[in-house]
C-alpha positions, 0 to 999 in steps of 0.5 A, a space after each residue: 462692206 457692200 451696201 445692202 441696196 447694192 446687193 438688192 439691185 444685183 439680186 433683182 437683176 439676177 432673178 429677172 435675168 434668169 427669167 428673161 434668158 429662159 424665155 429668150 431661149 424658148 423658141 429653139 430649146 432642145 434644137 441640137 443642130 448648131 448649123 440649123 440654128 446659125 442658118 435660121 433667118 431673123 432674131 434667135 432670142 424670143 423666137 416663137 416656137 415653130 416645129 418647122 425649125 426642127 424638121 430634118 435635124 436632131 432636136 425635140 420640139 416640145 413647146 408647141 402652142 407657146 408664144 415668144 415671151 413665155 417661160 419654159 418649165 425651168 423658168 416656171 420652176 424658178 417662179 414657184 420657188 420665188 413664190 414660196 420664198 415670198 409667201 414665207 416672208 423671205 425664209 426658206 420653207 421646203 414645205 411651202 416650196 413643195 406646195 407651190 410646185 405641186 400647185 403649179 405643175 399638178 392637175 389644174 395648176 397654172 403651168 400648161 406645157 412640157 413636164 420632164 422626168 424629175 417633175 413627174 416623179 416629184 409630183 408622184 412622190 408629193 401625192 403619195 406623201 413621200 416628202 423627205 426627199 420628194 425628188 427622184 434620182 436625176 442629174 438635170 438642171 431642174 435640181 438647180 432651177 429653184 436655187 436662185 430664189 434662195 441665193 438672192 434672198 436678203 443675206 443669201 442662203 449660205 447654208 449648204 444643207 438648205 440648198 441641198 434640201 432644195 435640190 433634192 426636192 426634185 433631184 436626188 443624188 450626189 451628182 445633182 447636189 454637187 453641180 447645183 451647189 457649184 452653180 449656187 456658189 457662182 451666183 452668190 459670188 456674182 451677187 457680191 461683185 465678183 467678175 465672171 472669172 471670179 464667179 466661176 472660180 467660186 464654183 470650183 472652190 470646195 467642189 468635188 473633183 469631178 465638178 472642179 475638173 468640169 469647170 477647169 475645162 471650161 476655163 481652159 477651152 478656146 472661146 467658142 461656145 458652140 465647139 465647147 458644147 459639142 465637146 462636153 455635151 449639149 444635153 440636160 445633165 448638169 455635168 454638161 450644162 454647168 460647164 457650158 454655162 460657165 464657158 459662156 459666162 467667161 467669154 460673153 461681154 454682155 447679157 445679150 451676147 451671153 443669151 445669144 451664145 447660149 442659144 447658138 450652142 444648141 441643146 438644153 439652152 433653157 436649162 443653161 439659161 437659168 444659171 447664165 441669166 442669173 449670173 449675167 444679171 447679177 454682174 451687169 445689172 439692168 440696162 446697158 450691158 445688162 438685161 435689155 429693157 426691151 427684153 424685160 418688156 417681152 416677158 409674158 406676165 412681166 408685171 406679176 413676175 417683177 412683183 414676185 421678184 420683189 417678194 424675194 429680195 425685199 424692200 429698199 
């Protein structure tokens, strides 16, 4: 049996990896032109959002005023889930998660930036007392973004009912649930030592046909993430983002390479980054082929984020 402290180390690297990968992709998030991305001068990771990078090409610039090292709304959603797990002493408490989410994204909250459709709809439902579920019909990555906090708890969150309820907190519907649970299985496998191929296979295990076919397509594709994203889609639905994330996991040789491949693929890179960063972190750890130490240092409010990660995974 795997020692608990080894799983804890993997869980720590997974959560930090998700946050780092999200922040690294922020500058070029929702730039849909891989040619423009390839032509840009300078590093692609931790690029300060700049509207001029988006001029004349397909893309949506929504992070005006953000600086390199800050989280996107996906990373912020994960952070609220980490805070909720920590406040609940490592338990899964949906009411606490809803309260933390509203406190972050609602009026006067600490989040300042873009708010997407499922977040807006969830805030409206919470304000109206519609709590079970509080989400709206949606199939995008916000449905998955909270799950690493649940899966990385000591002992994990193996209960699919709990995970499905966490998905429905913002995103209802079978498609959101099925794709998000596949991502959770991938991460859970990585936390106990699975290889990238084994992690992707775990996502397929027991999945509905559409999800299994999407992940099988990722396994069968040639090792060109830009081309594969062009085939299946670069946008926000999990039916696009999870297969692209899986394809990158299968072909990247390190955390940094996976992050750069994700950015170069274009589109909803921050959304995919939560899954990619978590699995890559769990597999490769911190340092070496894992999460680069200089990148950890670039996270805005990194010390507080590290403390919140510790609140999820517990003490040594």
